[in-house]
N, C-alpha and C positions, 0 to 999 in steps of 0.2 A: 315579200308581197309583190306580185306582178303589177306592172303599170299597164292600165287598160284604157281604151277610149270608150265613148258612149255606146258605139255599136257592139263592142265586146260585152259590156255590161247588160245590154239588151239581150244578147245571146244567153247570158247567164240567167236572166229573168225567165227566158223561154224554157230553159232547162228546169228552173224552179217550177214552172207551170206543169211541165211533164212529171216532175216528182210529186206535185200535189195531186195531179190526176191519178197517178198510180196509187198513192196512199189512200185515196177514196175507196179503192177496190179492195175488199178484204181478201188477202191472199197474195197481193202484189206489193212489193216493197219499194218505197221511194229511194231506198239505198241502191237498189238495182239500177234505177234510172241514173242516179248520180254517178255510179261506176261506169256505165256504158257511155255516158256523155263526157267522161274525162275529168270530172271535178271532185271525185270521191276523196282522194288523198288531201287535196287542198281544203275540202270541207272539214275533214277530221282535224287537220292542223289548225284551222281557224277556230274551231270550237274549243280545241285543247288550249288555245292561247288565252281563253277566258278563265282567269284564276286570280288569286289574291295579289300576285305580282302585278297584274294589270291594274288593280286598284291603287297600288303604290305609284305606278306610272301615271295614272290619272291624277293623283294627288300632287306628285312632284313635277311632272312635265306637262300636264294639261290634257284636255280632251282630244286634241289632234294626235298627240303621240299615242294615247291609249287606243284611239280608233284605228290607227295604222297597225298597232301591235296585234289586234284581233282581226285584221283584214276586214274592217267594217264595211267598206264599199262592196266587197264580194258577198258578204253575209246578207247585207241589206238588199242587194239586188236579187239574191236567191230567195230570201224570205218573202220579198214582194211578189215574186212569181208564184211561189207556193200559195200565198194568201189569196191572190187573184184567182188562181186555179180552183182552190177549194170552194171559194164563193160562187164562181161562175159555172164550174163543171160538175159539182157534186150532184146536183139535181138531175142533170142530163145523164150522168153515168149510172145513178141509181135507177132512173127510168129504163135505160137500156138493159141493165142487169135484170130488172124485173120482167121486161117484155121480150128481150132477145138475149138471154143468158148464154146460150151456146155460142153465138156469134161473137159476143164480147170476150168470153173466156178463150175462144179460139185465137182471136187477135193477140191477146196478152200471152197465150201459150207460145205462139210463134216469136213474139218479142223476147220473152224470157229465154226460150230455147237458143236464140241467136246470141243472147247476152252470155250464155255459158261459154260459147266459143270465143267471144270477145275477152272475157275475163281470163280464160285459160291461156290465151295468147300472151298475156302479160307476164306469165311465169317464165323466167329466163332459163331455168335449169330444172329438168325433170329427172327424178330418180325414184327409187323404191319408197323412200320416206315421204316424198311429195305426193305420190299416188295414195299412200296410206292416209295422209291428211285429207286428201280429196274424198276418199271413201268415207272417212270418219264424218266429215261435214255433211255428206249426202245422206248417210244413215240417220244422223241426228235430225236433220231437217225433215226427212221423210217421216220419221217417228213422230215429230211434232204435228205434222199434218194429219196423222191418224188418231191423235188423241181426241177423246170425247170431251166436249165442253162441260164445265161444271154445271150440275143441275141447280144447285143452290147458288143464290146471288148474295153478295155481301157489299154493303155500302158504308162500312165503318171507315172512319178517316184514315187509320193506319193501313187498311187493306187497299184503299183507293190510292194512297201515296205509293205503296209498293207496286201496285198495278201500273200506275203512270210511269214509274221508273223502268219496269220491265218492258212495257209497250214501246217506249221511246228507244230503248236499246235495240229491240227487234226492228224498229222502223229504220234505223241507220245501218242495219245488217242487210246486205244484198240477199234477196231470196226469202226473207221472213217478214211477214206483215205485222205491224203493230196492232192494227185493228183485229187481226185474227188472234193475237195473244190476249187481247181484252175479252174476246169471245170465249177463249179457252178458260180464262180465269173466272168467268162469270161476272165480269165487271163492265161488259159492253152495254147491257141494259141500264144499270145504275148510272153510267156516264151519260147515256142518251137522255135519261129522265132528268138528270141534273141540268142538262142543256135546255131541255124543254121547259122545266120548272124554274129556270134561272136561279138555280141553287149555287150562288157564287162561292159560298164557303167550300162546298165539295169540289167545285171546279178549280178553285185556287189551290186546294190540297193536291188535286190531280196534276196541275201545272207544276207545283213545287216538286212533286215526285219526278215528273218528266225532266225538269231542269237538273236535278241532282243526278238522275240516271244518265242524261245526255253528257253532262260535263265529266262525270267519272268514267263512263264507258268509252267516250271518244278518246280520252287520254290513253286508255289501255290499247285501243285499236291503233292509235297513232304510234305508240311505242312498238307494237308488234310490226307495223309496216316499216318502221325505221330499222328494226333489228332482225326481223325474220320475214322479210317481204314475200319470198317465194312460198313458204309454208302457210302464211296468212292468206295469200291469194288462192292457194290450193283448197284451204278450208272454205273460203267464200265461194269458190267455184262449186264445191260440193253442196254448200247451202242452197245455191240457186238450182242445182240439179235435183236435189231432194225435194225442193218446194214445188216442182212441176206437178206432183200428185195433187196438190191443193187446187191448182188452176186448170186441171184436166177438164175439158168442156162437158163431157158426158158423165153425169152423176146419177146415182140412185139414192133417194132420200130414205134413210132408215127410221129416223124419228123427227118429229116436228115440235116447235115451241111457239108461244105467243110473243110477238114483239111489243114494243111500248105503245103501239096503236091498236093492240088487240087482234092483230092479224096473224094467221099461221104462217110461219116461215121455217125452212129446213133447219134442223138442229144438228143432226149427225148424218153425213153423207159418205158414200164410197164411190170410187171411180169404177166405171164399167166400160165395156167396148161399145162403140157407136152402133154396132150391129145388134146389140142387146138392149139398146135404149128404147124405153117405152114411150113411143111418140115419134114425131118427125125429127130425125137426127141432124137434118140440114147439112149432111156430110160434105157436099160439094162446096157450098158457101163457106163452111167452117174451114175447110182446107185452104180455100182461096184467101180467107182473112188471116189464117196462120202464116201463109206465105207473105202477105202484105206486112204483117208484124215483123217477120224475120228480115224482110228486105229493108224495112225502116231502120233497123239496127245497123245493118251494113252501110246504109246511107249516112247515118249519124257518125259512124266510125270514120268515114271518108271526109266529111265536111266539118265536124265539130272541132277537132284538135287544130287543124290548120288555121281556123278563124281565131282561136285563142292565142296562137303563137305569133300572129302578125304584130 
């Protein structure tokens, strides 16, 4: 566990805020932000440390030893940033997505595009197999973005538990959005309704599924990083590359659905050329914002790691 000062923990909280902001946007993964900000592997290792052995440490050595084992200072600073971001930015991002979707998606498109280069640079050795893994990840992610959401919705406890586990797994994978997985499974609306109706029973089941999924999947990813880092990075690079289809700014709506407020929202969309977009494509502003998003990642790459290494 790294020794950090207050400023460094503040930086981690800011990265948590960035992760929270990304997770609010269906199609953008907080895992991508964690990766490009240099905390992804530490996050996986810290989550993986939460196990039955930690309970033994807590019992035999006390709270302080258990806290150090799970890198508690790091996790709490990160979770604090995510929590603050979700509370403060979710309404703003939802408003921007509703009224300025092309501009918002353009910014995130540039951000995610730059993150592909960032993640790919972490691969120390390229060969034919590495390229195959990258292509495999890209094809899988692209295929997921083209899937049609389930028309029927299910709010049974077992289904919500499984949906929570799958969504949280997607959330920590760079390039794949947990919110988008809930939409695909037909669980997004039941979850929103549970939040609005304060259905704590269903929400606890969802959280339980998320905890089980997070603890189990983080261990798998952590093991893959420790044993097959280059191949794992190649697949994750492919995931991010394939996910670009989901956040392409110009979409054509094929079908619509009613949300929990009784409003019509896009149900199934496909990417189209800005030249074929029905309406104002805002092409110049979109390109400028994509460049801003791209440049932001380059800036993060230059300033984030040195701050943490001090």
